[in-house]
BAKE-172992 format. One line per 10 residues: their letters; for each residue x, y, z of N, C-alpha, C. Coordinates in Angstrom, 2 decimals, padded with zeros to 5 digits, always signed. Layout:
BAKE-172992
A = X:Y:Z:X:Y:Z:X:Y:Z | ... $
//
This chain:
BAKE-172992
XXXXXXXXXX = +049.12:+104.89:+088.28:+050.00:+105.41:+087.22:+051.07:+106.29:+087.85 | +052.32:+106.12:+087.41:+053.42:+106.88:+087.98:+053.40:+108.32:+087.50 | +053.88:+109.19:+088.36:+053.99:+110.61:+087.97:+055.03:+110.75:+086.87 | +054.83:+111.75:+086.04:+055.72:+111.93:+084.89:+057.03:+112.58:+085.26 | +057.80:+111.91:+086.14:+059.11:+112.43:+086.56:+060.16:+111.33:+086.46 | +061.32:+111.74:+086.14:+062.45:+110.83:+086.11:+063.69:+111.60:+086.54 | +064.25:+111.15:+087.68:+065.44:+111.83:+088.18:+065.16:+113.24:+088.65 | +063.88:+113.55:+089.02:+063.57:+114.86:+089.57:+063.31:+115.91:+088.50 | +063.27:+115.59:+087.20:+063.01:+116.56:+086.13:+061.75:+116.12:+085.39 | +060.77:+117.02:+085.31:+059.55:+116.67:+084.60:+059.82:+116.53:+083.12 $
XXXXXXXXXX = +058.95:+115.80:+082.44:+059.15:+115.57:+081.01:+059.16:+116.86:+080.20 | +058.24:+117.82:+080.44:+058.32:+119.09:+079.68:+059.65:+119.81:+079.92 | +060.08:+119.83:+081.20:+061.34:+120.51:+081.50:+062.51:+119.80:+080.85 | +062.47:+118.46:+080.85:+063.55:+117.70:+080.22:+063.61:+117.96:+078.72 | +062.44:+118.03:+078.10:+062.39:+118.30:+076.66:+062.95:+119.68:+076.35 | +062.62:+120.64:+077.21:+063.14:+122.00:+077.00:+064.65:+122.03:+077.15 | +065.19:+121.25:+078.17:+066.63:+121.22:+078.38:+067.35:+120.59:+077.18 | +066.75:+119.53:+076.61:+067.34:+118.88:+075.45:+067.35:+119.82:+074.26 | +066.26:+120.58:+074.11:+066.20:+121.52:+072.99:+067.26:+122.60:+073.12 | +067.42:+123.11:+074.36:+068.45:+124.13:+074.58:+069.84:+123.57:+074.35 $
XXXXXXXXXX = +070.04:+122.28:+074.73:+071.35:+121.66:+074.53:+071.66:+121.53:+073.05 | +070.65:+121.13:+072.25:+070.86:+120.96:+070.82:+071.14:+122.28:+070.13 | +070.57:+123.40:+070.69:+070.79:+124.70:+070.08:+072.09:+125.35:+070.56 | +072.75:+124.71:+071.50:+074.00:+125.27:+072.04:+075.05:+125.32:+070.94 | +075.84:+126.38:+070.94:+076.88:+126.50:+069.94:+077.96:+125.45:+070.16 | +078.77:+125.15:+069.15:+079.81:+124.10:+069.28:+080.76:+124.34:+070.44 | +081.12:+125.62:+070.66:+082.05:+125.91:+071.75:+081.44:+125.55:+073.10 | +080.16:+125.84:+073.26:+079.49:+125.50:+074.52:+079.42:+124.01:+074.73 | +079.18:+123.26:+073.64:+079.14:+121.80:+073.76:+080.49:+121.25:+074.18 | +081.56:+121.80:+073.60:+082.89:+121.32:+073.95:+083.19:+121.58:+075.41 $
XXXXXXXXXX = +082.83:+122.79:+075.90:+083.09:+123.10:+077.30:+082.30:+122.18:+078.22 | +081.05:+121.89:+077.86:+080.21:+121.02:+078.68:+080.80:+119.61:+078.72 | +081.22:+119.10:+077.57:+081.79:+117.76:+077.52:+083.10:+117.68:+078.30 | +083.93:+118.72:+078.15:+085.21:+118.73:+078.86:+085.00:+118.80:+080.36 | +084.06:+119.63:+080.78:+083.78:+119.75:+082.21:+083.27:+118.44:+082.79 | +082.41:+117.75:+082.05:+081.90:+116.46:+082.51:+083.02:+115.44:+082.61 | +083.92:+115.44:+081.62:+085.04:+114.50:+081.61:+085.97:+114.75:+082.78 | +086.29:+116.00:+083.07:+087.17:+116.33:+084.19:+086.55:+115.89:+085.51 | +085.25:+116.15:+085.68:+084.58:+115.76:+086.92:+084.60:+114.25:+087.09 | +084.37:+113.53:+086.00:+084.38:+112.07:+086.05:+085.76:+111.54:+086.40 $
XXXXXXXXXX = +086.80:+112.14:+085.83:+088.17:+111.69:+086.09:+088.56:+111.95:+087.53 | +088.16:+113.10:+088.07:+088.49:+113.43:+089.46:+087.84:+112.44:+090.41 | +086.63:+112.01:+090.10:+085.93:+111.06:+090.96:+086.62:+109.70:+090.97 | +087.29:+109.35:+089.88:+087.92:+108.04:+089.79:+089.32:+108.01:+090.35 | +089.95:+109.16:+090.53:+091.34:+109.19:+090.97:+091.46:+108.72:+092.41 | +092.50:+107.88:+092.73:+092.78:+107.58:+094.13:+093.38:+108.81:+094.80 | +093.52:+108.72:+096.11:+094.03:+109.87:+096.85:+095.52:+110.03:+096.58 | +095.91:+111.15:+095.99:+097.31:+111.42:+095.69:+097.84:+112.36:+096.76 | +098.97:+112.03:+097.34:+099.56:+112.91:+098.32:+100.97:+112.45:+098.63 | +101.82:+113.42:+098.93:+103.15:+113.09:+099.44:+103.05:+113.23:+100.94 $
XXXXXXXXXX = +102.69:+112.11:+101.59:+102.39:+112.14:+103.01:+103.11:+111.01:+103.73 | +102.94:+111.01:+105.03:+103.47:+109.95:+105.88:+102.31:+109.30:+106.61 | +102.18:+107.98:+106.46:+101.16:+107.23:+107.18:+101.75:+106.77:+108.50 | +101.16:+107.21:+109.60:+101.62:+106.84:+110.93:+100.77:+105.68:+111.43 | +101.42:+104.53:+111.70:+100.71:+103.35:+112.14:+100.53:+103.35:+113.65 | +099.64:+102.50:+114.13:+099.36:+102.43:+115.56:+100.56:+101.93:+116.35 | +101.46:+101.17:+115.69:+102.64:+100.68:+116.39:+103.78:+101.70:+116.40 | +103.51:+102.90:+115.89:+104.51:+103.96:+115.90:+105.35:+104.04:+114.65 | +105.27:+103.02:+113.79:+106.05:+103.01:+112.55:+105.37:+103.94:+111.54 | +106.15:+104.59:+110.71:+105.60:+105.50:+109.71:+106.12:+105.13:+108.33 $
XXXXXXXXXX = +105.28:+105.31:+107.31:+105.63:+104.97:+105.94:+105.35:+106.18:+105.06 | +106.40:+106.72:+104.45:+106.23:+107.83:+103.52:+105.79:+107.28:+102.18 | +104.82:+107.93:+101.57:+104.28:+107.44:+100.30:+103.91:+108.62:+099.41 | +103.87:+108.34:+098.11:+103.52:+109.36:+097.13:+102.01:+109.48:+096.95 | +101.33:+108.36:+097.05:+099.87:+108.37:+096.97:+099.35:+107.11:+097.63 | +098.06:+107.05:+097.85:+097.46:+105.88:+098.50:+096.11:+105.57:+097.89 | +095.69:+104.34:+098.09:+094.42:+103.90:+097.54:+093.85:+102.80:+098.43 | +092.59:+102.91:+098.79:+091.94:+101.91:+099.62:+091.49:+100.75:+098.74 | +091.94:+099.54:+099.09:+091.59:+098.33:+098.34:+091.01:+097.34:+099.34 | +089.70:+097.27:+099.43:+089.06:+096.38:+100.39:+089.34:+096.83:+101.81 $
XXXXXXXXXX = +089.93:+095.92:+102.61:+090.22:+096.23:+104.01:+091.62:+096.77:+104.22 | +092.37:+096.96:+103.13:+093.74:+097.45:+103.26:+093.87:+098.78:+102.51 | +094.87:+099.53:+102.91:+095.22:+100.76:+102.21:+096.56:+100.54:+101.52 | +096.57:+100.73:+100.23:+097.78:+100.52:+099.44:+098.57:+101.83:+099.39 | +099.77:+101.81:+099.95:+100.63:+102.99:+099.98:+101.69:+102.84:+098.90 | +101.66:+103.71:+097.92:+102.62:+103.67:+096.82:+103.85:+104.46:+097.24 | +104.96:+103.74:+097.45:+106.17:+104.38:+097.94:+107.05:+104.91:+096.82 | +106.71:+104.63:+095.58:+107.45:+105.17:+094.44:+106.50:+105.99:+093.58 | +107.03:+107.00:+092.93:+106.20:+107.90:+092.15:+105.55:+107.21:+090.97 | +106.23:+106.21:+090.38:+105.67:+105.54:+089.21:+104.71:+104.41:+089.58 $
XXXXXXXXXX = +104.51:+104.16:+090.87:+103.56:+103.14:+091.29:+104.07:+101.73:+091.22 | +105.37:+101.53:+090.94:+105.91:+100.18:+090.80:+106.12:+099.50:+092.16 | +106.27:+100.28:+093.23:+106.48:+099.72:+094.56:+105.39:+100.23:+095.49 | +104.79:+099.32:+096.23:+103.74:+099.72:+097.14:+103.73:+098.78:+098.34 | +103.07:+099.24:+099.41:+102.94:+098.47:+100.63:+101.46:+098.41:+100.98 | +100.93:+097.21:+101.23:+099.55:+097.05:+101.66:+099.50:+096.98:+103.18 | +098.79:+097.92:+103.79:+098.68:+097.99:+105.24:+097.20:+097.90:+105.62 | +096.84:+097.05:+106.61:+095.45:+097.04:+107.06:+095.01:+098.44:+107.46 | +093.88:+098.87:+106.93:+093.43:+100.24:+107.17:+093.25:+100.53:+108.65 | +092.82:+099.54:+109.42:+092.59:+099.76:+110.85:+093.88:+100.01:+111.61 $
XXXXXXXXXX = +095.03:+099.64:+111.01:+096.32:+099.82:+111.68:+096.89:+101.22:+111.46 | +096.25:+102.01:+110.60:+096.75:+103.36:+110.32:+096.12:+104.34:+111.30 | +096.97:+105.01:+112.08:+096.50:+105.96:+113.08:+096.05:+107.26:+112.42 | +096.94:+107.85:+111.61:+096.61:+109.09:+110.92:+097.66:+109.34:+109.85 | +097.46:+110.40:+109.10:+098.39:+110.81:+108.05:+098.96:+112.18:+108.38 | +100.20:+112.37:+107.99:+100.87:+113.66:+108.19:+101.50:+114.10:+106.88 | +101.58:+115.40:+106.68:+102.23:+115.91:+105.48:+103.72:+115.62:+105.55 | +104.25:+115.11:+104.46:+105.68:+114.81:+104.41:+106.46:+116.11:+104.32 | +107.52:+116.24:+105.09:+108.33:+117.49:+105.02:+108.97:+117.62:+103.66 | +108.89:+118.81:+103.10:+109.46:+119.08:+101.78:+110.41:+120.26:+101.89 $
XXXXXXXXXX = +111.55:+120.09:+101.25:+112.54:+121.17:+101.21:+112.40:+121.90:+099.89 | +112.19:+123.22:+099.94:+112.01:+123.99:+098.71:+113.16:+124.97:+098.56 | +113.45:+125.29:+097.35:+114.52:+126.25:+097.09:+114.04:+127.65:+097.40 | +114.97:+128.52:+097.75:+114.60:+129.89:+098.10:+114.72:+130.83:+096.92 | +115.40:+130.42:+095.86:+115.64:+131.34:+094.76:+114.80:+131.06:+093.54 | +114.74:+129.81:+093.08:+114.05:+129.48:+091.84:+112.55:+129.58:+092.03 | +111.89:+130.30:+091.15:+110.45:+130.46:+091.24:+109.83:+130.37:+089.85 | +108.59:+129.89:+089.84:+107.82:+129.84:+088.61:+106.90:+131.04:+088.55 | +106.34:+131.34:+087.36:+105.37:+132.44:+087.29:+104.23:+132.17:+088.27 | +103.76:+133.24:+088.89:+102.70:+133.09:+089.86:+103.25:+132.89:+091.26 $
XXXXXXXXXX = +104.53:+133.18:+091.47:+105.18:+133.08:+092.78:+105.12:+131.67:+093.34 | +105.17:+130.64:+092.48:+105.19:+129.27:+092.95:+106.64:+128.80:+093.02 | +107.03:+128.31:+094.17:+108.39:+127.85:+094.33:+108.57:+126.48:+093.71 | +109.76:+126.20:+093.25:+110.07:+124.91:+092.66:+110.54:+123.97:+093.75 | +109.83:+122.86:+093.99:+110.27:+121.94:+095.04:+111.62:+121.34:+094.71 | +112.44:+121.25:+095.71:+113.78:+120.71:+095.55:+113.78:+119.25:+095.97 | +114.41:+118.40:+095.17:+114.49:+116.99:+095.50:+115.33:+116.82:+096.76 | +114.85:+115.94:+097.67:+115.60:+115.68:+098.88:+116.91:+115.00:+098.53 | +117.98:+115.46:+099.13:+119.28:+114.85:+098.88:+119.78:+114.23:+100.18 | +120.33:+113.05:+100.07:+120.85:+112.34:+101.22:+122.35:+112.14:+101.04 $
XXXXXXXXXX = +123.09:+112.12:+102.12:+124.54:+111.89:+101.98:+124.80:+110.51:+101.39 | +125.83:+110.45:+100.57:+126.14:+109.19:+099.91:+126.48:+108.13:+100.96 | +125.80:+106.98:+100.84:+126.04:+105.90:+101.78:+127.24:+105.09:+101.29 | +128.19:+104.81:+102.19:+129.35:+104.03:+101.76:+128.94:+102.62:+101.34 | +129.71:+102.06:+100.44:+129.43:+100.71:+099.98:+129.52:+099.74:+101.15 | +128.54:+098.82:+101.21:+128.48:+097.87:+102.31:+128.90:+096.50:+101.81 | +129.81:+095.88:+102.54:+130.22:+094.51:+102.24:+129.24:+093.59:+102.94 | +128.31:+093.01:+102.17:+127.26:+092.19:+102.76:+127.84:+090.98:+103.48 | +128.92:+090.42:+102.92:+129.56:+089.27:+103.55:+130.04:+089.64:+104.95 | +130.63:+090.81:+105.06:+131.12:+091.28:+106.36:+129.97:+091.58:+107.30 $
XXXXXXXXXX = +128.90:+092.18:+106.78:+127.73:+092.49:+107.61:+127.12:+091.20:+108.17 | +126.98:+090.19:+107.33:+126.41:+088.92:+107.77:+127.30:+088.26:+108.81 | +128.60:+088.27:+108.58:+129.52:+087.65:+109.54:+129.48:+088.36:+110.89 | +129.41:+089.68:+110.88:+129.36:+090.44:+112.14:+128.09:+090.11:+112.92 | +126.94:+090.15:+112.22:+125.67:+089.88:+112.89:+125.58:+088.43:+113.36 | +126.06:+087.51:+112.54:+126.02:+086.10:+112.91:+126.89:+085.82:+114.13 | +128.07:+086.45:+114.17:+128.94:+086.27:+115.32:+128.33:+086.85:+116.58 | +127.64:+087.97:+116.45:+127.05:+088.62:+117.62:+125.92:+087.77:+118.21 | +125.14:+087.10:+117.34:+124.01:+086.30:+117.83:+124.27:+084.80:+117.73 | +125.53:+084.42:+117.53:+125.97:+083.03:+117.57:+125.16:+082.14:+116.61 $
XXXXXXXXXX = +125.13:+082.56:+115.36:+124.48:+081.79:+114.30:+125.47:+081.50:+113.19 | +125.20:+080.47:+112.42:+126.04:+080.14:+111.28:+125.80:+081.18:+110.18 | +126.84:+081.85:+109.70:+126.65:+082.85:+108.63:+125.98:+082.26:+107.39 | +126.24:+081.00:+107.10:+125.63:+080.38:+105.93:+124.12:+080.26:+106.09 | +123.66:+080.07:+107.32:+122.21:+080.01:+107.57:+121.58:+081.39:+107.33 | +122.22:+082.44:+107.84:+121.69:+083.79:+107.64:+121.69:+084.15:+106.16 | +122.75:+083.77:+105.46:+122.82:+084.04:+104.03:+121.72:+083.30:+103.27 | +121.44:+082.06:+103.68:+120.38:+081.28:+103.03:+119.01:+081.93:+103.25 | +118.80:+082.49:+104.44:+117.53:+083.18:+104.72:+117.42:+084.44:+103.85 | +118.50:+085.19:+103.74:+118.48:+086.41:+102.92:+118.16:+086.06:+101.46 $
XXXXXXXXXX = +118.78:+085.00:+100.96:+118.55:+084.60:+099.57:+117.09:+084.23:+099.35 | +116.51:+083.47:+100.29:+115.12:+083.05:+100.16:+114.15:+084.21:+100.34 | +114.52:+085.17:+101.19:+113.61:+086.28:+101.49:+113.60:+087.34:+100.40 | +114.78:+087.78:+099.97:+114.85:+088.94:+099.06:+115.75:+088.73:+097.87 | +116.43:+087.59:+097.80:+117.40:+087.34:+096.74:+118.46:+088.45:+096.71 | +118.82:+088.91:+097.92:+119.88:+089.91:+098.11:+119.51:+091.30:+097.57 | +118.23:+091.60:+097.45:+117.78:+092.93:+096.99:+117.55:+093.81:+098.21 | +118.34:+094.87:+098.33:+118.30:+095.73:+099.51:+116.95:+096.42:+099.66 | +116.32:+096.84:+098.54:+115.07:+097.60:+098.60:+113.85:+096.74:+098.24 | +113.94:+095.44:+098.48:+112.81:+094.56:+098.18:+111.64:+094.86:+099.10 $
XXXXXXXXXX = +110.43:+094.85:+098.52:+109.19:+095.02:+099.29:+108.21:+093.94:+098.85 | +107.71:+093.17:+099.80:+106.77:+092.11:+099.46:+105.36:+092.68:+099.36 | +104.43:+091.95:+098.72:+103.04:+092.43:+098.64:+102.40:+092.62:+100.02 | +102.92:+091.93:+101.04:+102.36:+092.06:+102.38:+103.03:+093.18:+103.18 | +104.07:+093.78:+102.62:+104.70:+094.92:+103.29:+106.03:+094.63:+103.94 | +106.55:+093.39:+103.85:+107.86:+093.08:+104.40:+108.93:+093.81:+103.57 | +109.99:+094.26:+104.24:+110.93:+095.15:+103.58:+112.38:+094.74:+103.82 | +113.21:+095.03:+102.81:+114.65:+094.88:+102.95:+115.18:+093.48:+102.74 | +116.45:+093.30:+103.04:+117.15:+092.05:+102.77:+116.50:+090.86:+103.47 | +116.17:+091.01:+104.75:+115.59:+089.91:+105.50:+114.09:+090.07:+105.67 $
XXXXXXXXXX = +113.47:+090.96:+104.85:+112.02:+091.11:+104.75:+111.35:+091.25:+106.12 | +111.68:+092.32:+106.81:+111.09:+092.60:+108.11:+109.77:+093.34:+107.94 | +108.74:+092.89:+108.64:+107.48:+093.61:+108.66:+107.67:+094.88:+109.50 | +106.93:+095.94:+109.18:+107.11:+097.20:+109.93:+106.98:+097.03:+111.43 | +105.99:+096.25:+111.89:+105.82:+096.06:+113.33:+107.00:+095.33:+113.95 | +107.48:+094.29:+113.27:+108.63:+093.54:+113.77:+109.88:+094.40:+113.79 | +110.07:+095.17:+112.73:+111.24:+096.06:+112.66:+111.21:+097.07:+113.80 | +110.04:+097.59:+114.12:+109.91:+098.57:+115.20:+110.26:+097.93:+116.54 | +109.80:+096.70:+116.75:+110.11:+096.01:+118.00:+111.59:+095.70:+118.13 | +112.25:+095.47:+117.00:+113.68:+095.14:+117.01:+114.55:+096.39:+117.02 $
XXXXXXXXXX = +113.93:+097.56:+116.93:+114.69:+098.80:+116.94:+115.33:+099.14:+115.61 | +114.80:+098.59:+114.52:+115.33:+098.88:+113.18:+114.59:+100.09:+112.63 | +115.26:+101.22:+112.58:+114.61:+102.44:+112.13:+114.48:+102.52:+110.62 | +115.47:+102.01:+109.90:+115.46:+102.05:+108.43:+115.64:+100.62:+107.92 | +114.56:+100.03:+107.46:+114.61:+098.64:+107.01:+115.38:+098.47:+105.71 | +115.67:+099.58:+105.01:+116.42:+099.51:+103.77:+117.91:+099.75:+103.98 | +118.32:+099.91:+105.23:+119.73:+099.98:+105.57:+120.21:+098.54:+105.73 | +121.11:+098.06:+104.85:+121.51:+096.65:+104.90:+122.01:+096.20:+106.26 | +122.84:+097.02:+106.89:+123.40:+096.63:+108.17:+122.32:+096.53:+109.25 | +121.44:+097.53:+109.31:+120.37:+097.52:+110.31:+119.39:+096.38:+110.05 $
XXXXXXXXXX = +119.09:+096.13:+108.78:+118.13:+095.07:+108.44:+118.67:+093.70:+108.81 | +119.93:+093.43:+108.42:+120.53:+092.12:+108.74:+120.70:+091.96:+110.23 | +121.07:+093.04:+110.91:+121.20:+092.99:+112.37:+119.87:+092.59:+113.02 | +118.79:+093.26:+112.61:+117.48:+092.96:+113.18:+116.98:+091.58:+112.80 | +117.16:+091.20:+111.53:+116.69:+089.89:+111.08:+117.43:+088.75:+111.75 | +118.75:+088.90:+111.92:+119.55:+087.86:+112.58:+119.16:+087.72:+114.05 | +118.94:+088.85:+114.68:+118.50:+088.81:+116.09:+117.14:+088.12:+116.21 | +116.25:+088.43:+115.30:+114.91:+087.83:+115.33:+115.00:+086.31:+115.10 | +115.84:+085.89:+114.18:+116.01:+084.46:+113.91:+116.57:+083.76:+115.14 | +117.51:+084.37:+115.83:+118.07:+083.80:+117.05:+116.98:+083.66:+118.13 $
XXXXXXXXXX = +116.15:+084.67:+118.28:+115.07:+084.61:+119.26:+114.10:+083.47:+118.95 | +113.80:+083.27:+117.67:+112.89:+082.19:+117.29:+113.53:+080.82:+117.56 | +114.81:+080.69:+117.29:+115.50:+079.42:+117.56:+115.45:+079.10:+119.05 | +115.68:+080.09:+119.88:+115.61:+079.86:+121.33:+114.18:+079.53:+121.75 | +113.21:+080.17:+121.12:+111.81:+079.93:+121.46:+111.40:+078.49:+121.19 | +111.93:+077.91:+120.11:+111.56:+076.54:+119.73:+112.67:+075.54:+120.02 | +113.48:+075.83:+121.06:+114.53:+074.91:+121.49:+115.45:+074.51:+120.33 | +115.77:+075.49:+119.50:+116.69:+075.33:+118.37:+116.20:+074.30:+117.34 | +114.88:+074.20:+117.23:+114.27:+073.43:+116.14:+114.27:+074.35:+114.91 | +115.21:+074.12:+114.01:+115.39:+075.02:+112.86:+114.14:+075.08:+112.00 $
XXXXXXXXXX = +113.48:+073.95:+111.80:+112.30:+073.91:+110.93:+111.19:+074.81:+111.49 | +110.91:+074.70:+112.78:+109.87:+075.54:+113.38:+110.28:+077.01:+113.37 | +111.56:+077.27:+113.63:+112.02:+078.67:+113.65:+111.88:+079.31:+112.28 | +112.23:+078.58:+111.22:+112.09:+079.12:+109.86:+110.63:+079.31:+109.50 | +109.78:+078.36:+109.91:+108.34:+078.49:+109.63:+107.77:+079.72:+110.33 | +108.21:+079.97:+111.57:+107.74:+081.14:+112.30:+108.27:+082.42:+111.68 | +109.49:+082.39:+111.17:+110.05:+083.57:+110.50:+109.22:+083.93:+109.29 | +108.71:+082.93:+108.59:+107.95:+083.18:+107.36:+106.48:+083.47:+107.63 | +105.84:+082.66:+108.48:+104.39:+082.75:+108.66:+103.99:+083.40:+109.97 | +104.93:+083.55:+110.90:+104.62:+084.13:+112.19:+104.50:+083.08:+113.28 $
XXXXXXXXXX = +104.98:+083.38:+114.49:+104.91:+082.41:+115.60:+103.49:+081.97:+115.92 | +102.52:+082.86:+115.74:+101.14:+082.50:+116.07:+100.63:+081.38:+115.18 | +101.08:+081.33:+113.94:+100.65:+080.25:+113.03:+101.31:+078.92:+113.42 | +102.57:+078.97:+113.82:+103.25:+077.75:+114.26:+102.58:+077.20:+115.50 | +102.20:+078.08:+116.41:+101.51:+077.65:+117.62:+100.12:+077.09:+117.29 | +099.46:+077.74:+116.34:+098.11:+077.30:+115.96:+098.10:+075.89:+115.39 | +099.10:+075.57:+114.55:+099.13:+074.27:+113.89:+100.11:+073.29:+114.55 | +100.76:+073.70:+115.62:+101.66:+072.80:+116.31:+102.91:+072.46:+115.51 | +103.31:+073.29:+114.62:+104.48:+073.05:+113.78:+104.38:+073.88:+112.52 | +104.94:+073.37:+111.42:+104.91:+074.10:+110.16:+103.47:+074.23:+109.67 $
XXXXXXXXXX = +102.98:+075.44:+109.41:+101.61:+075.61:+108.93:+101.41:+074.94:+107.57 | +100.19:+074.51:+107.27:+099.93:+073.83:+105.99:+099.80:+074.80:+104.83 | +100.73:+075.73:+104.75:+100.73:+076.70:+103.66:+101.82:+076.32:+102.67 | +101.47:+076.31:+101.41:+102.46:+075.96:+100.39:+103.64:+076.91:+100.44 | +103.36:+078.20:+100.58:+104.43:+079.20:+100.58:+105.42:+078.95:+101.71 | +104.89:+078.68:+102.92:+105.76:+078.47:+104.08:+106.57:+077.19:+103.94 | +105.94:+076.12:+103.51:+106.66:+074.85:+103.37:+107.73:+074.94:+102.28 | +107.42:+075.61:+101.20:+108.40:+075.78:+100.14:+109.55:+076.66:+100.63 | +109.23:+077.67:+101.43:+110.26:+078.57:+101.97:+111.22:+077.80:+102.88 | +110.67:+077.02:+103.80:+111.52:+076.24:+104.72:+112.41:+075.28:+103.94 $
XXXXXXXXXX = +111.83:+074.58:+102.97:+112.62:+073.63:+102.17:+113.71:+074.34:+101.40 | +113.43:+075.54:+100.89:+114.42:+076.29:+100.10:+115.60:+076.72:+100.96 | +115.31:+077.20:+102.17:+116.39:+077.64:+103.06:+117.25:+076.45:+103.48 | +116.60:+075.35:+103.89:+117.35:+074.17:+104.34:+118.18:+073.60:+103.19 | +117.61:+073.55:+102.01:+118.34:+073.01:+100.85:+119.56:+073.86:+100.53 | +119.40:+075.18:+100.55:+120.52:+076.06:+100.24:+121.59:+075.97:+101.32 | +121.17:+075.89:+102.57:+122.12:+075.79:+103.68:+122.91:+074.48:+103.59 | +122.20:+073.37:+103.34:+122.88:+072.07:+103.23:+123.83:+072.03:+102.04 | +123.44:+072.67:+100.96:+124.30:+072.70:+099.77:+125.63:+073.39:+100.08 | +125.57:+074.47:+100.86:+126.80:+075.18:+101.23:+127.69:+074.28:+102.08 $
XXXXXXXXXX = +127.07:+073.55:+103.00:+127.86:+072.69:+103.89:+128.49:+071.53:+103.13 | +127.75:+070.94:+102.20:+128.30:+069.84:+101.40:+129.48:+070.33:+100.58 | +129.35:+071.52:+100.00:+130.44:+072.08:+099.20:+131.68:+072.32:+100.07 | +131.46:+072.79:+101.30:+132.58:+073.03:+102.20:+133.27:+071.73:+102.59 | +132.48:+070.67:+102.81:+133.06:+069.38:+103.17:+133.89:+068.81:+102.02 | +133.42:+069.00:+100.81:+134.18:+068.50:+099.66:+135.53:+069.19:+099.56 | +135.55:+070.48:+099.87:+136.82:+071.23:+099.80:+137.80:+070.71:+100.84 | +137.30:+070.45:+102.05:+138.20:+070.00:+103.13:+138.68:+068.57:+102.92 | +137.93:+067.76:+102.15:+138.30:+066.36:+101.94:+139.18:+066.13:+100.71 | +139.46:+067.16:+099.95:+140.32:+067.01:+098.77:+141.73:+066.66:+099.23 $
XXXXXXXXXX = +142.29:+065.52:+098.81:+143.64:+065.14:+099.27:+144.69:+066.10:+098.75 | +145.67:+066.37:+099.59:+146.74:+067.30:+099.20:+147.63:+066.64:+098.17 | +147.90:+067.33:+097.09:+148.77:+066.82:+096.03:+150.22:+067.02:+096.44 | +151.08:+066.01:+096.19:+152.50:+066.17:+096.55:+153.14:+067.30:+095.76 | +153.90:+068.09:+096.45:+154.58:+069.20:+095.79:+155.63:+068.66:+094.83 | +155.81:+069.36:+093.73:+156.75:+068.92:+092.70:+157.88:+069.91:+092.55 | +159.04:+069.33:+092.20:+160.20:+070.19:+091.99:+160.14:+070.78:+090.60 | +161.09:+071.64:+090.32:+161.11:+072.28:+089.00:+161.37:+071.28:+087.89 | +161.92:+070.14:+088.24:+162.20:+069.14:+087.20:+160.99:+068.27:+086.91 | +159.88:+068.50:+087.70:+158.66:+067.75:+087.45:+158.56:+066.51:+088.28 $
XXXXXXXX = +159.59:+066.19:+089.12:+159.55:+065.01:+089.96:+159.10:+065.41:+091.35 | +158.46:+064.46:+092.03:+158.03:+064.69:+093.39:+159.21:+064.81:+094.32 | +159.11:+065.74:+095.29:+160.18:+065.88:+096.26:+160.35:+064.62:+097.10 | +159.24:+063.87:+097.24:+159.31:+062.70:+098.08:+159.87:+061.49:+097.38 | +160.13:+061.59:+096.06:+160.61:+060.44:+095.31:+162.05:+060.08:+095.70 | +162.88:+061.07:+095.84:+164.25:+060.84:+096.28:+165.09:+060.14:+095.23 | +166.32:+059.88:+095.58:+167.23:+059.14:+094.70:+167.34:+057.71:+095.17 | +167.25:+056.77:+094.25:+167.37:+055.36:+094.56:+168.82:+054.98:+094.56 $
//
């Protein structure tokens, strides 16, 4: 026969505790319920912090809060939680407190300073067409190809972030961006510069086989090597087809423009200059 215990409290003691709880005044019951609710809520909250996650590759990601989801740590880069980056937990070296600028004059009761929002100098408007042309000329690529990659990667959204953590116009992964020397992946010029350089390197790696280079840009060179070509992933195959289709469409449109026959110029009287007098 089992001992008369459950959860470490004997039955007589449990009965006495229940009796005392029932005799508790309403105010005491409310405090007990509120305290239990607060404790339960605190246990369920993910880790909230305005910190910087330093990765093993030296790249750092500032985030408002984080949450461990399986083998990855989800870093919420926006306060409302609409944008986040999933990073393998093993790739995170440590966390550091994000630097905060506080005002020296404004204070709340209790000598608490009011944090001041970080202000950055206004960035001049960037002509994406010019940025693409400059980078394409530097790495000897067709600007239409780079534009097609940008459209497929981010649809021209400067602050795009993929569920896997790729960032910016050409969706550079943090590790790749670090290797390419791109310090700010959300800077259009730096992002396009790094992405165009990376695309050029892949083309050279695969002897200018555009299909393999695009597949490696999307799925990684290791996957192309593993499968000896385009990996059997729907996402990668659809990506390659989308870029090639958009690139070819631009070229066909350009050819149509160049093949339009020149119309004979007309005089003010409406007759062709070449008609002459009979």
